[in-house]
C-alpha positions as CSV (number, residue, x, y, z in Angstrom):
1,A,120.6,86.4,108.4
2,G,119.3,89.8,108.2
3,E,120.9,90.2,104.7
4,I,119.6,90.5,102.1
5,W,119.4,87.2,99.7
6,H,121.4,88.8,96.2
7,T,123.2,91.0,97.8
8,F,124.4,87.8,100.0
9,V,124.4,86.3,96.1
10,L,126.8,89.4,95.1
11,Y,128.8,89.1,97.8
12,C,130.3,85.9,97.2
13,I,129.8,86.5,93.8
14,Q,133.0,89.3,93.6
15,N,135.0,86.2,96.0
16,N,134.7,83.9,93.3
17,Y,132.4,80.8,95.4
18,A,130.3,79.2,93.0
19,G,127.1,77.8,94.9
20,I,124.7,80.1,94.2
21,E,124.6,82.1,91.1
22,N,121.3,80.4,90.0
23,L,119.4,82.3,92.4
24,S,120.3,84.9,91.7
25,L,117.7,88.2,92.7
26,I,115.0,86.1,94.9
27,P,113.9,88.5,96.8
28,D,113.6,88.2,101.1
29,C,117.0,87.8,103.6
30,V,119.5,85.2,104.2
31,G,116.9,84.6,106.8
32,A,114.8,82.3,105.3
33,S,115.9,81.0,102.2
34,P,116.6,77.7,104.0
35,M,112.7,77.8,104.9
36,Q,110.7,76.3,103.0
37,N,114.6,75.7,100.6
38,I,114.0,77.9,97.5
39,G,115.4,77.0,94.4
40,A,115.7,78.4,91.0
41,Y,117.2,76.7,87.9
42,G,118.4,74.1,88.5
43,V,119.2,74.6,91.9
44,E,117.8,74.2,96.2
45,I,119.9,76.1,99.0
46,K,120.5,72.4,100.1
47,D,122.1,71.9,97.4
48,V,124.5,73.6,98.7
49,F,124.3,74.2,102.6
50,Y,125.7,73.4,105.8
51,E,124.1,74.3,109.2
52,L,121.6,76.9,110.6
53,E,120.7,78.9,114.8
54,A,117.6,79.7,115.2
55,M,116.9,80.4,118.3
56,H,113.8,79.2,120.2
57,L,110.5,81.7,120.9
58,K,109.7,79.9,124.3
59,D,113.0,80.3,126.4
60,A,114.7,82.1,123.5
61,S,117.3,79.3,123.3
62,L,119.5,78.4,120.0
63,K,120.0,74.7,118.6
64,K,121.9,74.6,115.5
65,F,120.5,72.6,112.3
66,N,122.6,70.4,110.1
67,A,120.9,69.6,106.7
68,E,118.8,66.0,107.7
69,E,117.9,67.7,110.6
70,C,116.5,70.6,108.6
71,E,114.6,68.2,106.1
72,F,114.9,70.0,103.2
73,G,112.1,69.1,100.7
74,Y,110.9,70.5,97.4
75,R,110.2,73.7,99.2
76,E,109.9,72.6,101.8
77,S,112.0,72.5,106.2
78,V,110.9,71.7,109.1
79,F,110.4,75.5,110.3
80,K,107.9,76.1,107.2
81,R,105.3,73.1,108.5
82,K,106.2,70.6,111.1
83,F,108.5,73.9,113.1
84,K,106.3,76.8,112.4
85,N,105.6,79.5,113.7
86,Q,108.5,78.2,116.7
87,F,111.8,79.2,116.0
88,I,113.7,82.3,114.6
89,I,117.1,81.6,112.1
90,T,119.4,83.8,113.4
91,S,122.3,82.9,110.7
92,V,123.3,80.5,108.5
93,T,126.0,78.5,107.1
94,F,126.7,77.4,103.1
95,R,129.6,75.4,101.8
96,L,130.5,77.2,98.5
97,S,133.5,76.1,96.6
98,K,136.2,78.1,95.6
99,H,135.8,75.8,92.0
100,P,133.4,76.5,90.0
101,K,130.1,73.8,88.1
102,F,128.6,76.0,85.8
103,N,125.2,74.9,85.5
104,T,123.0,76.3,82.8
105,S,120.5,73.8,81.9
106,Y,117.3,74.7,83.3
107,G,115.5,76.9,81.8
108,A,116.3,79.5,79.4
109,I,119.9,79.8,81.4
110,E,121.5,78.9,78.2
111,K,119.4,80.8,75.4
112,E,120.1,84.4,77.4
113,L,124.1,83.4,78.1
114,E,123.8,83.2,74.3
115,A,122.3,86.8,73.5
116,M,124.5,87.8,76.1
117,Q,127.3,86.8,73.6
118,V,129.9,85.8,76.5
119,K,133.4,84.7,75.3
120,E,134.2,83.1,78.7
121,M,131.9,81.4,81.1
122,S,132.0,82.7,84.4
123,I,129.8,82.4,88.3
124,A,129.2,86.0,87.3
125,A,127.6,85.9,83.9
126,I,125.8,82.9,84.6
127,S,123.8,85.3,88.2
128,K,123.8,88.1,85.5
129,A,122.6,86.1,83.3
130,V,119.6,84.4,85.8
131,C,119.4,88.5,86.7
132,N,117.7,89.1,83.4
133,I,115.2,86.4,82.8
134,R,114.4,86.8,86.3
135,S,113.7,90.0,85.2
136,S,111.8,90.1,81.9
137,K,109.0,87.4,83.4
138,L,108.9,88.8,86.7
139,P,106.7,91.1,88.4
140,N,109.4,94.5,90.7
141,P,107.7,93.9,94.6
142,A,109.0,97.8,94.8
143,E,106.4,98.3,91.8
144,I,103.5,95.2,92.1
145,G,101.8,93.6,95.2
146,N,103.4,89.8,95.1
147,A,104.1,87.1,96.8
148,G,106.0,85.8,93.9
149,S,106.0,82.0,92.5
150,F,102.1,81.5,93.9
151,F,101.8,77.7,93.3
152,K,105.0,75.3,93.1
153,N,105.5,73.1,89.7
154,P,104.1,69.4,90.5
155,V,105.9,66.3,90.8
156,V,103.6,63.3,88.7
157,P,104.8,60.2,88.2
158,T,106.7,59.7,84.5
159,S,103.7,57.2,82.8
160,K,101.6,60.2,84.4
161,F,103.4,62.6,82.2
162,D,103.7,60.5,79.2
163,R,100.2,60.5,78.9
164,L,99.6,64.0,79.5
165,K,102.3,64.2,76.9
166,K,100.8,62.3,74.9
167,E,97.2,64.4,74.3
168,F,99.4,68.2,75.2
169,P,102.6,67.2,73.0
170,E,103.6,70.9,74.7
171,I,102.8,70.4,78.1
172,V,106.4,71.2,79.9
173,G,108.0,68.1,82.5
174,Y,112.0,67.6,83.9
175,K,112.5,64.4,84.8
176,N,113.4,64.1,88.7
177,S,114.1,61.0,87.6
178,D,112.9,57.3,86.0
179,A,109.4,57.4,88.4
180,E,109.1,61.1,88.4
181,T,109.1,64.5,85.9
182,K,108.5,67.4,87.0
183,L,106.4,70.1,85.7
184,A,106.2,73.3,84.8
185,A,103.0,75.1,87.1
186,G,103.2,78.2,84.9
187,W,103.1,75.9,81.2
188,L,99.6,74.0,82.8
189,I,98.4,78.0,84.5
190,E,98.5,79.2,81.0
191,Q,97.4,77.1,79.2
192,C,93.9,77.3,81.5
193,G,94.2,80.9,79.9
194,W,94.8,82.5,83.2
195,K,98.1,84.7,82.0
196,G,97.3,88.4,82.8
197,Y,94.3,87.4,84.3
198,R,92.8,90.3,86.2
199,S,89.2,90.7,88.0
200,G,89.5,93.7,90.2
201,D,93.0,94.3,92.4
202,A,93.7,90.3,92.2
203,G,95.5,89.6,88.8
204,V,97.7,86.9,88.1
205,H,101.1,88.3,86.2
206,K,101.0,89.4,82.0
207,N,104.6,87.6,81.9
208,Q,104.5,84.7,84.4
209,A,101.0,83.0,85.4
210,L,102.9,80.9,87.9
211,V,103.0,85.0,90.4
212,L,100.1,86.1,91.2
213,V,99.4,90.1,91.4
214,N,97.7,92.8,93.7
215,Y,97.6,96.1,91.6
216,K,96.5,98.1,94.5
217,N,94.3,96.9,97.0
218,A,93.0,93.3,96.5
219,T,92.1,91.8,100.1
220,G,94.2,87.9,100.9
221,K,90.8,86.0,101.0
222,E,90.6,87.9,97.2
223,I,94.0,86.6,96.6
224,F,93.4,83.2,98.1
225,D,90.3,82.6,96.1
226,L,91.5,83.5,92.5
227,S,94.6,81.1,93.1
228,Q,92.2,78.5,94.5
229,Q,90.3,79.3,91.0
230,V,93.9,77.8,89.2
231,M,94.0,75.4,91.4
232,D,90.2,73.9,89.9
233,S,91.0,74.4,86.6
234,V,94.4,72.6,86.4
235,K,92.9,70.0,88.2
236,A,90.2,69.8,85.8
237,K,92.2,69.9,82.7
238,F,95.1,68.4,83.3
239,D,94.1,66.5,86.0
240,V,97.2,67.8,87.6
241,E,96.5,69.1,91.7
242,L,98.2,72.3,92.0
243,E,100.1,73.0,96.0
244,R,100.5,76.8,97.4
245,E,104.2,77.3,97.5
246,V,103.2,80.6,99.4
247,N,101.6,80.2,103.4
248,I,98.5,81.3,104.6
249,L,98.4,82.2,107.6
């Protein structure tokens, strides 16, 4: 569980174990990945998860959890709410594939692969494309304080998305099903004028409005208050409720 996530991704790529290449360059450790079912570019942990082992903090007993017991949802699991602060995840087992199924349709992956002039598709090429995209859009935690994506992409009824599309033709959405569509929270926030905003040392990243940043000495309350202002403005403009992806301590 203590392995650096991206180091693990690179190990899998080197050994031709496919399934998590779209999750390249996500910060943190392997043990944190199932806690909120990390995901990016059309892939989530639940797609490759087999089981995990966790230690109960009360009596140090070890318990295994399969995918059903983890109750994975969109950036959710039992460890984020139901069992919050009750377990430490000690190991995670993934079920990967030696016969890759390339997932390039989400986001800008296909465009980046074209820019890279990739002649033969591979999980290494997809990983490199994802790394390029993330590096161009997201701040480096070693250089500027941030918690990654601060807000979840909201899911709305497709009927509501269709109404929003008429009023805002450029709105970004991805169909989860005929009944539901996932909106791009970053796009909504940017349309409300927050991209690049800064008040003191609390701000919204200049390249990705989904990310709140701490330029140096912003307090937790200042970041929280800024997030609330962002959420209120999106609600007022689009009648869409944003939800924080991070845990508030």
